[in-house]
Every structure is written in structure tokens, then in C-alpha cells.
N, C-alpha and C positions, 0 to 999 in steps of 0.2 A: 427641194428634196421630195422624192415620191414616198408614199406610205410604206412600200415594201423596203425601201432603203432605211427608213426609220426603224422598222421592225427588225431589220438585220442588225442595226446598231444596238437596239435593246437586247436582242438575244446574245450579243457579244458581251454585254455587261456581266452576265452570269457564267461566263466561260473564261474569265481573266485568269491567266496562269502565272504572270510575272509582272514586274514593275514596268517594263517597257510596254507591254500590252495595256496596262492601266493608264500610263501616261498618254499613249497614242489615242486611246478611246476618250479620255478626259478632254483632250484637245478637240477631238471631233465633236463631242457633245457641247463644249464651249461655243464652237462656231455655229452649231445648230441653234443653240439658245440665243446667241447674238442675232442670228438671222430671223428668228421666229418669236421672240419675246420683246415687244416694243419698249417697255419700261427698262428692261435690261440693256437693250441696244442703246437707248438714249443715255443711260448711266455710263456705259462703256465708252461711248463717244466723248463724254466729258472727261473721264479719267484716263483713257487710253487714246493715244493719237491714232494708232492704226492697229485694229485687232488682228490683221493678217500677220503682224510681226510678233504675235504671242507664240512662243515656241516651246515653253515649258509650263507645267501646271502651276508653278509658283508665280507666274505672271498673270494667271487668270484672276480677274477682279471678282470679289465677292460683293453681292448686293447687300447694302446695309439693312439691318433688321427694320429700321424705320420705314423702308419702302414697303414692307409687308403689312405695315399698319396703315399706310396712306394710299396704297395702290393695289390693283388686282394684278398679281404677278402670275400670268398664265400665257400660254402660246397664243399668238394671233390666230384668228379664224377658228378657234375652238369655241363651241357654244358654251358660254359661261353657265347656262342653266343646267348643263349636264355634269358639271364639276361638283364634287363633294368639297365642302369647306371645313377645314379643321381650324379651330381658333385657339389662341393661347389663353392662359388662365386670366390674363388681364390684371396681374397683381400690381402693376405700376400705374401711375396716373396718366401715362402716355397713350393708353388705349390698347386694344387687343390686336395682335398680329393675325393675319389670315393666310392659310396655306391651301391653295386650290389644287385639288387632286382630280385629274381627269380620268385616270385609269386605276381604279381601286385594286384590280387584280395585280397589276405591276407593282403597286405600292406594297401590297401584302407580300408578294413574292420577294421583294427587295428586303423588307425587314425580317421576314422569316429566314431567308437564306443567311443573312448577316448574323442574326441571333444565333443560329445553329453553328455557324462557323466559329464564333467566339465562345459560346457557352455549352453547346451540345443540343440534343433534341429537347424541345420544350416539354415533351411527355415525360422526360426523366428529371424534371426540375420542379421543385415546389417553391412558389413565390408567395411570400407573406408581406403584405403592405398595409401601412397605416394611412388612412385617408382622412382628410378633414370632414367635418359634418357638413353635408350639403343641405 
């Protein structure tokens, strides 16, 4: 898939109007991730006999959290050194999960739009949080 095709899919994410659009786009993204993320492709090949036969979002396999602790889950051919890494708090003895984010702008756009959809504009909200002593 060419970069402009990926950009088109990304732009569609923020224009979903109904369940059918969501389902269609989720299936496209599943196939993109299957083609471009080796660890996910390997996992799918073990749990799914033929990814081309996945026709609903309920059939899309989720990568177990353990994989984020033991592998770099990121698209093939993306320079790992340009990715930002978010790590879990590591509150269990099994280690910290790592979430590699290649495009911070897309990441911020995603959580900002989602937050606003469910809670309203962040400027209109006061958040009070209690954090542990670091």
C-alpha cells in the first residue's frame, strides 16, 4: 500500500458517521496491520487459518498484552529510532509493556477527538487527580 493510500485511510478514521463505516474501516486497518506488522502477522497466522476470511470486526484477533512486553509492536520498515515509546507503570512482576508511537500528531488527534466526543471540550472541564509520590 502506498503512503497516500494510508493517509486516506487515516483521514477516514475521523469522518466515521455510522456503524457500517466503522466496521468497513476496521477491517481495512486489520488487513493493513496484518500485512505490515510482522509480530501481529505471525500471531494471526497461528490463531487464524486465513485472515482473508475475516469478515466482521468480532473476528479480528487481539494481540495479547504479553506481546507488548516481549516484542516491539510496530510497522515493518518504520525506523524504530523515530518512534516515541510509552511504557506501562510496571506494577506487576511481569515487566513493562511498551507502546511504540510513530506519529505523535495522529496519536494526539485520536485521543483529543475521542475525549471531546464523549466528555466535551477539555477547556470546559476541570480534572482533579491524586497521584502517588514519585
